[in-house]
N, C-alpha and C positions, 0 to 999 in steps of 0.2 A: 158415705159420701163426705168428701172433703169440702170444708167450708172455705170459701174465699173471702178474704177481708179486703175491701177496697180502701185504700188510704187516699184520703183527700188532702191535698195540700194546695195552699194558695200560692200561686206563682205570681210574683210581682212583675208586671210588665215594665220593661225599661222605658217605654214611652210615657207611662204615668209618672215615673220619677222625673223625667225630663220636663214634663209639663209643670209639675209641682215646683221644681227648681226655677223654671222660667217665670212662673207667676210670682213666686217669692222674691226673686230678684227684681222683677218689675215693681212690685209693691214697695220694696226697700228703696229702690231708686226714686220712686214718686215721693215717698216720705222724706228722703234725704234732700230732694230738690225743694220741697215745700219748706222744710226747716231752714235750708240754706237761703232761700228767697226771703223768708221772714227775718232772718239774721241780717241779711243784706239791707232789707228795708229799714231795720232799726238803726243802721249806721248811715246810709245814704238817702237822699242826695248829699253829696259832700263835694265842696268846691264846684268843679265842672263835671263831676261824675253823676249821672242820673241815678235815681233810686227807684223803689217800688211803692209800697204803701206808705202813707204818712200816718204815723201813730201819734197819739197825744189825747189830751182831754178834749172832748167835743164841746163846741160852743153851745151854751144853753139857750140862746135866743138870737133872733134876727139882728143883724148889724145894719144900721142906717147911716151911721157916721163912722167912717174908717180913718179919721185923722190920726188915731193912735198908731196906725201902720207906719207913719213917718218917724216914729221913735225906734224902729227896727231897721237894721242895715239891709236885710234881705227878707223876702218872702219865699215860701216853698209852695209849689202847686203840684197837685197830682191829677193827671187825666188818665183816661184809658186809651191805650193804643191797641185797638182790637179788644181782646179779653185781658190783656196784661196791663197792670197799673204802671204808670211812668211818672216819676216825680223829678223836679228840678229846683234849683235855687235860681232866683232872678230878682231884679229890682221891681219893687212895687212902690207906688206913691199915691198919696191922697191929695186931692185938691183942698182948698180952704173950705169948700162946701161939704166935704166929707165923702166925695166920690173916690173910688179906688180904681187904679189902672195898673196894668202890668207893662213892663218895658221889654222890648225885644229888638235889639240891634241886629242888622243883617238877618232878618227873620226868615227870609226865603231859604236859608241854609240850616235852620233849626228844625230838628226832627219833631219836637212837640208842637210847634206852631202849625205844621201841616196837618196835625190830627185834630185840631180844635175847629169844630163846626159851629154854626149858629146855635145859640142857647146851650152850649156845651156844659154839662154838669161836671163839676170838679171839686176838689178839696183844696183848701188853702190853709197853710199852717203859719202862724205868727206867734212867736214867743211860747211855743209848746201847745197852743190852743188850735184845734182843727175846726175850720169853718166850712160847711157845705156852701158852695157858691155856683153861680152860673157865669160863664165867660162868653163875651161877644167881642169879636174884632171890631175896633173903631176905625172907620174909614172917612168920616167927615173931617175935613181939614181943620175946621175951627175947634172941634172937640179934640183932635189930635194935638193941636197947638196948646190947648189947656193942659192936657196930660203931659206934654213935653215940658211946659213951664213948671209943673209940679215936680217932674223928674229932676230938672236942673236945680230947683230950690232944695230938694232933699239931698242931692249929691254934693251940695256945698258943705254939708255936715258929714255924710257917709262916703263920699268919693275919696279917691286918692290911691286906690290899689292899681296895680299895673293893668288889670283887666277891667277896671271900673274907675277911670280917672275922673277927677273933679272938672266938670265943664266950666267954661266961662259963663258968667251969669246971663250974658246976651247971646249964647250959642244958638244958632239956627237949627231947626229940626231937620235932620238929614232925610233924604228920600228913602233910604233903606230901613228906616226905623218904623216899626209897627207898635201898636198898643192895643191892649185888650181891656175892655171895661169889665169890672168885677161887681157882681151883685149878690147879696146874701140869698141863699136858697132855703132858709128855714122858714 
């Protein structure tokens, strides 16, 4: 009797190679996007280009007096637009009582302003320090006038750029101007 030897060989399915390549490419793309977004976040916000995450040393304690913010030309804030972090440069100003406000001219056209809801948790970076904060749009005319006066006073020192001119000290608050109150969230 003649013996038969069955040879077993593993035949690779072309479908399995395709799936492995597709999964590998997807993982590589996700890693590249994450690294790219992290690099982008470390550079921007820059001028008028928004950024992502705000990196920096985290504030160690609650802030009750924000007057030190008036020594910085701009603040940077980070909100979440859906699941994506969105950060920008903007004017911030403190009143003499230490309350902090954000300035937003022609705010109906600003992407970030439409994403800020009541008691919006955000991050604020000043001089490399990142502060957890809560933002609320201020709509009371008297409070808006207080914030506007603080803005005008601060811009006497830091104004002068083409996109951020120095206002007259008695400049009236325009109707298109919004402000957001900033409170420490620690």
